[in-house]
C-alpha positions in Angstrom: 68.7 77.8 116.9 66.8 80.6 114.9 69.3 83.1 115.9 72.1 81.1 114.8 70.7 80.6 111.5 70.2 84.5 111.2 73.8 85.0 112.2 75.0 82.4 109.5 72.9 84.3 106.8 74.2 87.7 107.9 77.9 86.4 108.1 77.5 85.1 104.4 76.0 88.5 103.4 79.0 90.3 105.0 81.5 87.9 103.3 79.8 88.6 99.9 79.8 92.3 100.5 83.5 92.4 101.4 84.3 90.4 98.3 82.4 92.9 96.2 84.2 95.6 97.9 87.6 94.1 97.4 86.8 93.5 93.6 85.8 97.1 93.1 88.9 98.3 94.8 90.9 96.1 92.6 89.3 97.2 89.5 89.7 100.9 90.6 93.5 100.4 91.1 93.7 98.6 87.6 92.0 101.7 86.0 94.3 104.1 87.9 97.4 102.1 86.8 96.1 102.1 83.2 95.7 105.9 83.3 99.3 106.4 84.7 100.6 104.2 81.9 98.5 105.9 79.3 101.7 107.4 77.5 102.3 104.1 75.9 99.0 104.1 74.0 98.2 105.6 70.5 96.0 108.2 72.2 97.8 110.1 74.9 96.9 112.9 77.1 95.6 116.1 75.3 97.4 119.3 76.2 96.6 122.6 74.6 99.7 124.5 76.3 97.5 127.5 77.2 96.9 128.6 80.7 93.7 128.0 82.5 91.1 130.8 82.5 90.8 132.1 86.1 87.3 133.1 86.8 86.3 135.9 89.3 84.6 134.8 92.5 80.8 135.2 92.5 79.7 138.3 94.3 76.9 138.4 96.7 
């Protein structure tokens, strides 16, 4: 009987963890979608129109 109770508790914990993971994934998708549609907001993407500075690799 004791093992069954431990199993029930562990099962409930796993269900809670899965729900938290689902919620985090949904929030991350929403943030990503908001970034993609950022052109509609007042503050858009900042662009300086100059090439990135390429740095030399470190020498030993």
